[in-house]
C-alpha positions in Angstrom: 0.0 0.0 0.0 2.8 2.4 0.9 4.6 1.5 -2.3 1.5 2.2 -4.3 1.1 5.6 -2.7 4.7 6.4 -3.4 4.3 5.5 -7.1 1.2 7.7 -7.3 3.1 10.6 -5.7 6.0 10.2 -8.2 3.6 10.0 -11.1 1.8 13.2 -10.0 5.1 15.1 -9.7 6.2 13.9 -13.2 2.8 14.9 -14.7 3.0 18.3 -13.1 6.5 18.9 -14.2 5.7 17.9 -17.8 2.7 20.2 -17.8 4.7 23.1 -16.4 7.5 22.5 -19.0 4.9 22.4 -21.8 3.4 25.7 -20.6 6.8 27.3 -20.4 7.5 26.1 -24.0 4.4 27.8 -25.2 4.9 31.1 -23.4 8.6 31.4 -24.0 9.9 28.9 -26.6 12.5 30.3 -28.9 11.2 33.8 -28.5 8.3 35.3 -26.5 5.1 34.8 -28.5 3.1 37.2 -26.2 5.0 40.2 -27.6 5.2 39.7 -31.4 3.5 42.9 -32.5 4.5 46.5 -31.8 2.6 49.6 -32.9 4.2 53.1 -32.3 3.6 56.7 -33.1 6.5 59.2 -33.6 7.2 62.0 -31.2 7.7 65.1 -33.5 11.2 66.3 -33.0 12.2 67.7 -36.4 8.8 68.8 -37.7 5.6 69.5 -35.7 3.5 69.1 -38.8 4.7 65.5 -39.4 2.8 62.4 -38.2 4.3 58.9 -38.5 2.9 55.5 -37.5 5.0 52.3 -37.5 4.1 48.7 -37.0 6.7 46.0 -36.2 6.2 42.2 -36.4 8.7 39.9 -34.6 9.8 37.1 -36.9 12.5 35.5 -34.7 14.4 36.0 -31.5 16.7 38.7 -33.0 14.8 39.7 -36.2 11.7 41.7 -37.0 10.1 43.4 -40.0 8.3 46.7 -40.0 6.2 49.1 -42.1 5.8 52.8 -41.4 3.6 55.4 -43.0 3.9 59.2 -42.6 2.1 62.3 -43.5 3.1 66.0 -43.5 0.7 68.9 -43.9 1.4 72.6 -44.0 -0.9 75.6 -44.7 0.2 79.3 -44.5 -2.0 82.3 -45.1 -0.2 85.7 -45.3 -1.7 89.2 -45.9 -0.2 92.6 -46.1 -1.4 95.4 -43.9 -2.0 97.5 -47.0 -2.5 96.4 -50.6 0.7 96.6 -52.6 1.2 98.9 -55.6 0.9 96.0 -58.0 -2.5 95.1 -56.4 -1.3 92.1 -54.4 -3.1 91.5 -51.1 -1.1 88.6 -49.9 0.0 85.0 -50.4 -1.3 81.6 -49.6 1.0 78.5 -49.5 0.5 74.9 -48.6 2.1 71.5 -48.9 1.5 67.9 -48.2 3.6 64.7 -48.5 2.7 61.1 -48.0 5.3 58.4 -47.4 5.8 54.7 -46.8 8.9 53.1 -45.2 9.4 49.3 -45.1 12.2 48.2 -42.8 13.9 45.3 -41.0 15.5 45.2 -37.6 18.4 43.0 -36.4 18.6 42.9 -32.6 22.2 42.8 -31.4 21.3 42.5 -27.7 18.2 41.4 -25.8 15.3 39.6 -27.4 13.0 41.1 -30.0 11.1 43.4 -29.7 13.5 45.0 -27.1 17.2 45.6 -27.0 19.8 47.2 -29.2 19.2 47.0 -32.9 20.3 48.2 -36.4 17.7 48.8 -39.0 18.2 49.3 -42.8 15.1 50.8 -44.4 13.7 52.1 -47.7 11.7 55.3 -48.1 9.3 56.5 -50.8 7.1 59.5 -50.8 5.0 61.8 -53.0 3.6 65.3 -52.4 2.9 68.8 -53.7 3.8 72.3 -52.8 1.4 75.2 -53.8 1.9 78.9 -53.7 -0.9 81.4 -54.6 -0.6 85.2 -55.1 -3.8 86.7 -53.8 -4.9 89.9 -55.6 -6.9 92.7 -54.0 -10.6 92.4 -54.6 -10.8 96.1 -55.3 -8.2 95.9 -58.0 -10.0 93.0 -59.6 -6.8 91.0 -60.4 -6.7 87.3 -61.1 -5.3 84.6 -58.7 -1.8 83.4 -59.7 -1.3 79.7 -58.8 2.1 78.0 -58.8 2.4 74.3 -57.9 5.3 71.8 -57.6 4.9 68.0 -57.7 7.5 66.1 -55.6 8.5 62.4 -55.7 11.3 60.9 -53.7 12.9 57.5 -53.1 15.8 56.6 -50.9 17.1 54.6 -47.9 18.5 55.0 -44.4 20.4 53.1 -41.7 19.4 53.6 -38.1 20.8 52.4 -34.8 18.5 52.3 -31.9 17.3 50.8 -28.7 13.8 49.6 -27.7 12.4 49.2 -24.1 9.2 47.3 -23.3 7.6 47.9 -19.9 4.8 46.0 -18.3 2.0 45.6 -19.3 3.3 46.5 -22.8 4.2 50.2 -23.0 7.2 50.6 -25.3 9.7 53.4 -26.0 12.1 53.4 -29.0 14.9 55.8 -29.8 17.6 55.9 -32.5 19.8 57.9 -34.8 21.0 57.4 -38.3 21.8 58.7 -41.8 20.0 58.5 -45.1 20.0 59.5 -48.7 17.2 60.0 -51.2 16.7 61.2 -54.7 14.1 63.9 -55.0 12.4 64.8 -58.3 10.4 68.0 -58.9 8.1 69.0 -61.7 6.7 72.6 -62.1 5.6 75.0 -64.7 7.5 78.2 -65.8 6.6 80.9 -68.2 9.1 81.2 -71.1 9.2 83.2 -74.3 7.6 81.3 -77.1 7.2 81.7 -80.8 6.2 85.2 -82.2 7.1 86.8 -78.9 4.3 85.1 -77.0 4.9 83.6 -73.6 4.4 79.9 -73.2 3.9 77.6 -70.2 6.6 75.0 -70.0 6.8 72.0 -67.7 10.3 71.7 -66.0 11.6 68.5 -64.4 14.4 68.7 -61.9 16.1 66.1 -59.6 18.6 66.3 -56.8 20.2 64.0 -54.2 19.8 64.8 -50.5 21.7 63.4 -47.5 19.9 63.7 -44.2 20.3 62.7 -40.6 17.6 60.7 -38.8 16.4 61.1 -35.2 13.9 58.6 -34.0 11.7 58.7 -30.9 8.6 56.5 -30.9 6.2 55.5 -28.2 3.6 52.8 -28.4 2.4 49.4 -27.3 3.7 45.9 -27.6 1.3 43.0 -27.6 
């Protein structure tokens, strides 16, 4: 009878240990499955008119993929205290830019989605700048509208660190450098045939080298 009780006790301990080990394998395993997704929003450091949202998906213990979207909007309305001699009352200007940014992160320390990481990323955006000369209503002039279309594509490399606090609040910071090719298209007035002015579409491109400062806050789940 004693031997049977002893065998039952050992069996219960073994079953409990196996169940605990199985539960540990599910919750920890190769990497923590309870924190595979991170959604963050940028803290505006360089431009108050820019809003960026980024999602991160953990694919392994030290590897994740991400996708960010950004939007920039500006609107300026300027008026003179007195109408100018040429009948100009003021100026209106505005701009917008929409961008997308796929990326990957390689975690050098810790376990994704927290620790020290390096992140190569691509960037693509499109937008438009507008500028309008507003005539005085008394002068009866016409509105002069100038607009510029903008496209850009490039890449960047960022080094950063992510911290995840319970129950999931996360803070990410990083610095880096990037380069992008920016193309512009706008209309200019040039002399045409028979001395008449003609509207001509001009295309222009340039390379820009920029620095990146990253500060995001969000939630890991």
